[in-house]
C-alpha positions as CSV (number, residue, x, y, z in Angstrom):
1,M,136.3,-39.7,121.0
2,F,134.6,-38.8,124.5
3,E,131.1,-40.2,123.4
4,N,133.0,-43.5,122.7
5,I,134.5,-43.5,126.4
6,R,130.9,-42.5,128.0
7,A,129.4,-45.5,126.0
8,I,131.8,-47.9,127.7
9,R,131.3,-46.1,130.9
10,K,127.7,-46.6,130.5
11,F,127.1,-50.0,129.1
12,D,129.6,-51.9,130.6
13,P,129.9,-52.9,134.1
14,A,133.4,-54.1,134.3
15,A,134.8,-50.5,133.7
16,K,135.7,-49.2,137.0
17,S,137.4,-46.0,135.8
18,Y,137.9,-43.5,132.9
19,I,141.8,-44.5,132.6
20,E,141.0,-48.1,133.1
21,I,138.9,-47.7,129.8
22,V,141.7,-45.7,127.7
23,L,144.6,-47.6,128.5
24,C,142.9,-51.1,128.2
25,Y,139.6,-51.7,126.1
26,P,140.9,-53.2,122.9
27,G,137.5,-51.3,121.3
28,L,138.4,-48.2,122.2
29,H,141.6,-48.4,120.5
30,A,140.6,-50.0,117.6
31,I,137.9,-47.1,116.7
32,W,140.7,-44.5,117.5
33,L,142.9,-45.6,114.7
34,H,140.3,-46.4,112.5
35,K,139.1,-42.4,112.5
36,L,143.1,-41.7,111.6
37,S,142.8,-44.1,108.8
38,H,139.6,-43.2,107.3
39,C,140.6,-39.5,107.3
40,L,143.6,-40.5,105.3
41,Y,141.7,-43.0,103.1
42,Q,138.4,-40.3,102.7
43,I,141.7,-38.1,100.9
44,K,143.0,-40.8,99.1
45,V,146.3,-41.1,100.6
46,P,147.8,-44.3,99.1
47,L,148.8,-47.4,101.4
48,L,149.2,-45.5,105.1
49,P,145.5,-46.4,105.6
50,R,146.1,-49.7,104.9
51,M,148.8,-50.0,107.3
52,I,147.5,-48.0,110.2
53,N,144.4,-50.9,109.2
54,Y,147.0,-53.8,109.9
55,F,148.4,-52.5,113.1
56,S,145.2,-51.8,114.7
57,R,144.2,-55.2,114.1
58,F,147.4,-56.8,115.1
59,L,147.0,-54.7,118.4
60,T,143.8,-55.3,119.2
61,G,142.2,-57.9,117.4
62,I,139.4,-56.2,115.7
63,D,139.6,-55.7,111.8
64,I,137.8,-52.4,110.6
65,H,138.4,-51.2,106.6
66,P,139.9,-48.1,106.3
67,G,136.6,-47.3,104.1
68,A,134.2,-48.0,107.1
69,K,132.0,-45.4,108.3
70,I,131.7,-45.7,112.2
71,S,129.7,-43.3,114.0
72,K,130.1,-41.5,117.4
73,G,129.3,-43.1,120.5
74,V,130.1,-47.0,119.2
75,F,131.4,-49.5,121.6
76,I,132.9,-52.8,120.5
77,D,132.9,-54.7,123.2
78,H,136.0,-57.3,124.0
79,G,136.3,-57.0,120.0
80,T,138.3,-60.2,119.0
81,G,137.3,-61.4,115.8
82,V,135.0,-58.4,114.7
83,V,135.5,-57.5,111.3
84,I,133.8,-54.7,109.5
85,G,133.8,-54.3,105.7
86,E,134.8,-51.3,103.5
87,T,131.7,-50.2,102.7
88,A,130.2,-50.8,106.3
89,E,128.0,-48.0,108.2
90,V,127.6,-48.3,112.2
91,G,125.1,-46.0,113.4
92,T,125.1,-43.9,116.9
93,G,125.2,-45.6,120.3
94,S,125.2,-49.1,118.8
95,L,127.2,-52.1,120.7
96,I,129.0,-54.8,118.8
97,F,130.1,-58.2,120.5
98,Q,133.6,-60.3,119.7
99,G,133.3,-62.3,116.7
100,V,130.7,-59.9,114.7
101,T,130.8,-60.2,110.6
102,L,129.4,-57.0,109.1
103,G,130.8,-58.8,105.7
104,G,129.9,-58.8,101.5
105,T,127.8,-62.3,100.0
106,G,130.4,-62.1,96.8
107,K,132.8,-60.1,94.8
108,E,130.3,-57.2,93.3
109,S,131.6,-53.6,93.8
110,G,130.0,-50.4,95.0
111,K,127.9,-50.7,98.5
112,R,128.3,-54.3,99.2
113,H,128.0,-54.1,103.2
114,P,125.4,-53.9,105.6
115,T,124.3,-50.6,106.8
116,I,123.6,-50.5,111.0
117,G,121.1,-48.1,112.4
118,K,121.1,-46.3,115.9
119,N,121.2,-48.2,119.0
120,V,121.6,-51.7,117.3
121,V,122.8,-54.5,119.9
122,I,124.7,-57.5,117.9
123,G,125.1,-60.1,119.4
124,A,128.3,-62.0,119.8
125,G,129.7,-64.2,116.8
126,A,126.2,-63.0,114.7
127,K,126.9,-62.2,111.2
128,I,125.5,-59.6,108.8
129,L,126.0,-60.3,105.1
130,G,125.4,-58.2,101.9
131,N,124.0,-54.5,101.3
132,I,121.0,-54.6,103.5
133,L,119.8,-52.4,106.2
134,I,119.5,-53.0,109.8
135,E,117.2,-50.4,111.5
136,D,117.5,-48.6,114.5
137,N,116.6,-50.2,117.5
138,V,117.1,-53.6,116.7
139,R,118.6,-56.5,118.8
140,V,120.3,-59.2,116.4
141,G,120.7,-62.5,118.8
142,A,124.2,-64.2,119.2
143,G,125.5,-66.7,116.5
144,S,123.0,-65.1,113.8
145,V,122.9,-65.0,110.3
146,V,121.0,-62.0,109.0
147,M,121.2,-61.4,104.9
148,R,117.7,-59.3,104.5
149,N,116.2,-56.5,106.0
150,V,115.5,-55.6,109.6
151,P,112.6,-53.2,110.3
152,S,113.1,-50.9,113.2
153,G,112.2,-52.0,116.9
154,S,112.7,-55.8,115.8
155,T,114.6,-58.4,117.4
156,V,116.2,-61.4,114.9
157,V,117.9,-64.7,115.8
158,G,118.7,-67.8,114.0
159,I,120.1,-69.1,110.7
160,P,119.1,-67.9,108.5
161,G,117.8,-64.6,110.9
162,K,114.4,-64.3,111.1
163,V,112.5,-61.7,113.1
164,V,111.0,-63.0,116.5
165,K,110.0,-59.6,117.4
166,S,108.7,-56.7,115.1
167,G,108.4,-52.9,115.3
168,G,107.6,-51.5,118.7
169,G,111.3,-50.0,119.8
170,T,110.0,-49.6,123.1
171,D,113.1,-51.3,124.6
172,T,116.0,-49.1,126.3
173,V,119.2,-49.9,125.2
174,E,119.6,-51.5,128.9
175,Q,116.7,-54.1,128.2
176,M,118.2,-55.1,124.6
177,L,121.5,-56.0,126.2
178,E,119.3,-58.9,128.4
179,H,120.4,-61.8,126.1
180,N,118.7,-64.2,128.1
181,Q,115.0,-63.1,127.5
182,M,115.9,-63.4,123.8
183,P,112.6,-65.2,122.2
184,D,113.5,-69.0,121.1
185,P,111.0,-70.0,118.2
186,I,112.2,-73.4,118.0
187,A,111.0,-73.7,121.6
188,K,107.9,-72.1,120.9
189,V,107.3,-74.5,117.7
190,F,107.7,-77.4,120.2
191,S,105.4,-75.7,123.2
192,V,102.5,-75.8,120.5
193,L,102.8,-79.8,118.9
194,L,103.3,-80.6,122.8
195,E,99.7,-78.3,123.4
196,K,98.0,-80.4,120.7
197,L,99.3,-83.7,121.3
198,E,97.9,-83.0,124.9
199,T,94.4,-82.1,123.8
200,Q,94.3,-84.6,121.1
201,Q,94.9,-87.5,124.4
202,Q,92.4,-86.0,126.2
203,L,89.9,-86.3,123.4
204,L,90.9,-90.0,122.9
205,N,90.6,-90.5,126.6
206,Q,86.9,-89.1,126.4
207,L,85.9,-91.3,123.7
208,S,87.3,-94.2,125.7
209,E,85.4,-93.4,128.6
210,K,82.1,-93.0,126.3
211,Q,83.0,-96.2,124.6
212,K,83.3,-98.3,128.1
213,S,79.9,-96.6,129.5
214,L,77.8,-97.8,126.3
215,E,79.2,-101.2,126.4
216,K,78.0,-101.3,130.5
217,Q,74.8,-100.3,129.8
218,Q,74.2,-102.8,126.7
219,P,75.6,-106.0,127.5
220,E,73.2,-108.1,125.9
221,N,73.4,-106.2,122.8
222,S,77.4,-106.9,122.9
223,E,76.8,-110.5,123.2
224,N,74.4,-110.6,120.3
225,F,76.6,-109.0,118.2
226,E,79.9,-111.2,119.0
227,E,77.3,-114.1,118.5
228,N,76.2,-113.0,115.2
229,E,79.7,-111.5,114.0
230,R,80.8,-115.1,114.4
231,F,78.1,-116.7,112.4
232,I,78.9,-114.9,109.7
233,Q,82.6,-115.5,109.6
234,E,81.5,-119.3,110.3
235,F,79.1,-119.1,107.2
236,I,81.6,-117.2,105.0
237,H,84.4,-119.9,105.7
238,G,82.3,-122.4,106.0
239,D,80.1,-124.4,103.7
240,G,78.0,-121.3,103.1
241,I,79.7,-120.0,100.5
């Protein structure tokens, strides 16, 4: 309980006091209600866990299935539209923004939702689908759709999600929150193409300058060549053939 409050105080500059966090943060309320429903779910109490889940969704706009496993220190920021499936697992210290879905990909039974490691940051609107593993210290860009395992310390962006930064895991959570510094693979591709076009243009300019230089050095040869070319054309199209 207190780990969740401390996480909010640490990572949200809008949090002015602990009493404000306790009273005004729907992500915190959703996690508290989930802990109650999860305990009842584990001892197989019928119906009541889902009723608590339904009340929590109505109150907070966050839908966490009673079967999901949420570790200590998880922070759901804003929270509206967050959906966490029955067999999903979220590791300690992870941060989830609004509109995130930890969902399945079909009607399969058993473990069908993702497992999120420790200190993972999942940007707004991201979708992580299927029985996959997102390892520790991963950063998932806003709006990404991830359907494959992601190694520790990576950054994932795009649809479908692509790893644009691999391994290391040296970034702190504070650095991982800087979404304006997310790599842009599309911009990188265009940058490489522009560099190649500029190189080709420079080569063409050099060839053009060399050709002009040769023409200036050999004007007589050029004139003789043109006269010979006209003679050949007249011979071909005239009476010669």
